[in-house]
N, C-alpha and C positions, 0 to 999 in steps of 0.2 A: 088601709088600717085606720080605724077611728080612734082618735086620741081620747075621746070621752069614755071609751070602754076600758082603756088601760089606766088612765090617769087616777081614778079613785082608788084602785087597788094599790098602786105603787106609792102615791102620795100619802095615803092614810097609813100605810105600813111603815114607811121610812121617813115621812115628813121632810122630803127633799125634792129637788128638781131632777129631771132625768132627760136623757137623750138616747135614742135607740139607733143603732147602726149595724150594717152587715159586715161580713168578713173582709169586704173590700173597702171598708170605712165609709160607705155611702150612707147618709142619714136617711132613716126610715120614718122616724117619728120623734117628737120632742114636746115638752111642755112650754107654754108661752113664757113662763118666767125664766127660761134658759137665756133669753135675750139679755137679762140683767147682768150676766157674766161678761158681756161683750160691750164694746163702745158702739156709738150710734152709726158708725160707718160700716159695721159688719152686720149683715142681716142673715140669720139662719134660714134655711129652706130645705125642703125634701130633695133627695137625690144629690145633694152637694157632698163634698168630701169633708168629714168632720175635722181632719187635720188642717184644713184651711182656716179654721176658727180657733182650734185649741191645740197648741203646739205640744201639749202633754201627751197626745196620742201618736206623735211621730216616733217611729222605731219600736212600736209595741207588737209587731207581728208575732214575735216569739212568745210573748206573754199571752196573747190571745189564743195561740195554738195550744199552749199549756192548759188553758181553760177548756178548749174544745175536747182535748184528749183526756180530760179529767185529772191531769197532773196537779192542777190547782182548782180550788173551788171558786176563787175570786182573785182579783188583783187590786190592791189598795194603794192609792197615791195620796198621802197626807200632806197637809200644809202647803197648798199651792196659793199663789197670790196673783191678782190681776186687777188693775185699776183700784188699788187700795182695798180690794175685796179678798178675804181669805176663805179658802174652802178646801174640802177633801173630796176625792173622787173614789168611788167603789165600782169596779167593773165586774159584772157577772154575766152568765149565759142565760138567755130566756127563750122560751118557745111561744110563738104567737101564730095561731092559725096554721099549725104544723110546720112552721118555718123557724129556723134557728137564728137568733140575733144576739147581739151584745147590748146590754143596758148599762149605761154609765150614769150613776147616781151622784149628784153634786150636793154637798152639804156645806152651807155657809158656816164660818166659825168667827169667833170674836178675835179681833187683832190686838186687844189690850188685856188679854187674860194673864193673870199672874202665873198660872201654871196651865199650859196648853193641854197637857196630859189629863188634868182634872176636867177640862172642858170636854175633851173627847169622851172620857168615861161617862160624864153626866149625860151628854147628848145621846150616846148609844144606849145607856141604861134606860133613859126615858123612852126612847123609840122602841126598845125591845120588850119593855116590861109588860105591855098589853098583848104581846104575841107569843112570848116564850116563857118557860119556867125559869127559875133563878139559875139553875146550873147551866142551861143553854146560854143564857145571857152572859154569864161569867166567861164561858168558853169562847164566845164570840169576841168579847172585849179582849181577852188574852191573846187571841189571834191577831187582833189589830195592834196591840201593844208590842208584839214581837217585831212589827214592821217599823216601829217608831223609837229609835234610840234617843235617849236624853240623859243629860247629866248636869249637875249644878256646879258652878265655879265661883270662887270669891274674886275680889278685885285683882288678885295677883295671878289668877288663872289656875289656882289649885282646886282640884276636884273635891267637893264636899258631899256629893250624893250621886248615885247612879241608879237607873231603873233596871228592871229585869232584862229588858231587851239588850241593853249595853253589856250586861254580864253574860248573857247568852251568846252575843256576837263574838266576844273575845275569848269565851270559855274560861273566864277567871272568876274569882270570888270578889265580893264587894270590897273586902279589905285591901285587895291589890290596887284599887283605884284611889281610895280616900287618902288625901294629903299629897297626892302626886300631881304634877302639872299636866294639864290636858294634852300638851304637846308630846308627852311620853307615849301617848296612844294614838293621837290624831295629828297628822301633818296639815298645816293650814297655809293657804295661799296668802291670807291676810287675817288679822285679828284686831278688832277695835273694841273699845268699851265706851259706848255712848248710851244715853237714855232713849234708845229707839231700836227698831228692828234693823239688823245688820246682816247683809248677805255675805256668806263665805263659802268657799269650797274646801271641804275637809277630805283627807285621804287616810285610810286605815287598812290594815290587814286583819282579816278575821281569823278565827281559830284554825281554819283550813289553809291559812297563808294566801288567801285570795285578796287581791287589792280591790277595795271598794271605794267609790267616790260618794260624798254626801253633800247635799245642800244644807247648810246649817243656819238657823235663825237664832240669834242671841237676844234673849228677852230679859230686861231688868225685872227683878221680883218686886221692886217698889220704885217710887219716883226719885230715889236717891241715886245719883250717878255712880256712886261708889258701892252700891249694894251688890249682893250676890246676884248671879244671873243664871238662867236656865238655858242650856244649849240644846236645841231640838234638831235632830239629824234625819234627813230623808235621803234614801238611797237613790242616787241619780246616775249610777254606773252606766245604764243603758243610754242615758242622754250624753254622757261623755263619749261613749262609743259613736253615737250619731255625730257629735261635734267633730270627732276625729275623721269620720268618713266624709263629712261636709268639707273639712279643711283639705282632705286629699282630693275631693272632687273639684274644688276651686282651683287646684294647681295642676290638674291632669286632664288630658283628653279622654272623654268617656268611651270612645270607640276603641282606641289602641292602647290606652293606659300609659301613653307617653306624656311627658311634661307638656303643658300648654304654653302659649305665648307669654303670659304673665310670669310663669315659672322660669321660662328661658331668660327673659329680660332681667329678672331678679338675679339669676346666676351669672349673667354676663356682667352686671353692675358689680357684684361681689368679686368676680374674677379680675375686673379692671382695677378695683381698689387694691387687691392683693398684688397684682403684677406691677403696680406703681411702686411698690416697696421692693419686691423680689427681682424686678426687671425681667421676669419670664415673658415669653410670648405665647400666644394661643391663636387658634384659627376658628373662624365661623364658616361652616360649610353649608350653604343652601342647597337643597336637593328638590328637584321637581320631577314628577313621574311623566315619562313620555307616553303619549297616546292613552292617558287615563280616561279622558272624556269619551273615547270610543268604547271603552269597556262599559261605562255607565249607560251610554246610548243604546248599545246593542244587547247587553245582558241584564241591564237593570241595576238599581242601586244596591241590591243585596250582593251582587257580584262585586260591585265597587267597594262595598264595605269589607268583604272578605279579602279583597286585594290590598286594601290599606292596612289591614291587620297583618297580612303576609309581609308587607314592606316593613312594618314595625319590627317583626321578628328578624328579618334580614339585617336591619340596622343594628339591632341588639347583638347579633352574632358577629358583626363585622367591626365593632369598635372595642376599645379597651374598657375595662370596668370603670376607670376614673373619668372617661369621657361622658358627655351629656347629650341625650337625644330628645328632640322635641318635635311635636307636630303643630304647625302654625294654623292648620285648617285646610280644607280641600285636599289637594295632593301635594302640599308643600311641607317639607320636613327640614329640620336643622340639626346638624351634628356639631357640637362644641368640642373641639379637639384641644385639650388642655396640655400644659407643659410641653409645648412643641419644641422638639429637640433641634430640628433643622428643616429647611424647605424640602430636602430630600425625603425626610421622614413623612412630611405632609403628602408629597406625591405618592409615596408607597401606601399611605393610609387610604387615599382616594382610589388608587388602583385596586386595592384589596376589596373595597366596597363594590366597585364595578364588576370585579371578577365574581364575587359571591352572588351579586344580583343576576349576572348572566347565566349562572349555573343553578339558579333557584326559581324556576318558573312556578306559577301556581296552577296545579291540576284542578281546574274548576269542576269538571266532570269528565266522563269517559271520552267525550268528543272535543272538549275545549281545554286547551293549554294556554295560559296567559303568560307571555314572556315579560321579563322585567328589565327596564332600562331607565337610567337616570340622566338628568341634566344637572350639572354642578356649577356653583358659583362660590368662590372663596374670598374672604377678607382676612387679613392677618393683623393682629394687634402687636405693636403700635404702628406698623408700617403703613397700613391703609386707613388708619384713624385711631384716635385715642378716646372716643366716646361711643356710646352704644348706637346712637342714631346713624353716625357716619359708617360704622362697621356693618350694620345691618343693610344700609342702603347700597354700599359697595358690593356686598355679597349678592344681594338681590339683582343688581344690574348685571353682574357677571354671569349669574345663573341664566338670565333671559338671553344673554348673548350666546351662551352655550346651547340653549334650547333652539335658537334660530338656526344654528349650524347643524343640528342633529336631524 
C-alpha cells in the first residue's frame, strides 16, 4: 500500500493524522506525523501491533466488531492525553484495494481551552464545512457531542450547567441538575480543585441503570483558582473491564484458573495475621503429580495441559468452599486448608483427595486413560512454623519425601 496515494485524501478531508490497521490490530499504514504522538523510544512500523504503541486500542475488539457489522458507523474516543499532548481518536471502517481495514484518525486538541466542547465544535465545523452541507455537519457534531458528557460546577461542587449529552445519559431535564451537588449524580474516587488538569474516575448509573465509569478532566474556566470549572467525562467502562481482567490475570494461573503463587502467598500472610489473633490453626498441603513428565514426553504438551486442567477440577471438587487452591507452576499445586479442626480432620481431608483422584482418571482418547495419583507434603501453622517461608519450606520437603517413597 502506498501512503502517498491515501494521504492526500484523508489529510485534506479531516486535517488529521491517521494510522490504518487490520482486524488483528496489525499496522498496515500510517502518516509520518503519527510519530509525534509517541516518545523517541517507540518507533512505529508496518506489521507491528498497534496496541504496543497506543493503549487506547486495548480491549476494543467488541467495538471494532460493531463497526464491521454496521451496528456503529464509527467509534469516537475524545480527550486522550500523552506526553502533555491532548487529542481525539475517531475509528472508522475503510476499504483499500478491495481489503477491509480500520482507520484511526488522530486530531490534536488545545490543552488550555476554556471550553473543550467549543474547541471540538469549532474543529469539526471547520473540517466539515468544505465537504458537507450545513445539516450534515450539525448531525455529525451532534453525534460526537452525545459521546462527551460535560457539566459546569462552582467552587462548592454545585452544578451550574449541563450539556445535552449529560441530560440524555441520565434521562432527566436540565432543571434536575442545576443547584445540585455533582456527587448526587457522579460518585468520585477523588475530587480536587486546582488550577490545572486533574484526573479523576467518576462512576454513574445511566437511565437504564447501567453502571458506567468515566475519566473526568476538571478544567478551570479562568486563571482564578476559585473560578467555576467544566468537568468533561469520557466513557472508560471498557477500560475498567480490562483493568479488572488484568488484575484477575495477575493473580491467577492462565491455564487452570486457579490462584497463582503471588495470590497464595498473599492469602497465607493474611491467614497468619488472622490466626495470631484467633489462635486458629491451618494446614498448607503441597501436591505434586506422579508421572506427569511421562505424559508430556509420550503424548505431548497438549495432553499435559488437559491433565493439569483435570487435576484443577479434581481439587475443586475435593475441598471445602472456604479452602484455597493454587497452582505454583509445572505440576505443583497447593491446597490451603483453613480452620483446621484437628489433625484427624486433616488426615480425612487428604484421604478424601486421594480417593477422588484415584477414581477420576482422564479419558484422553478411546485408547488412552491417564490415571491420577498425588504426592503430598503438609505443614501446619503454628506447629511447623509461624512464618510463610518456613511453612512453605516444610511442606515442600515433606512432599518430596513422599514422592521418593511412591
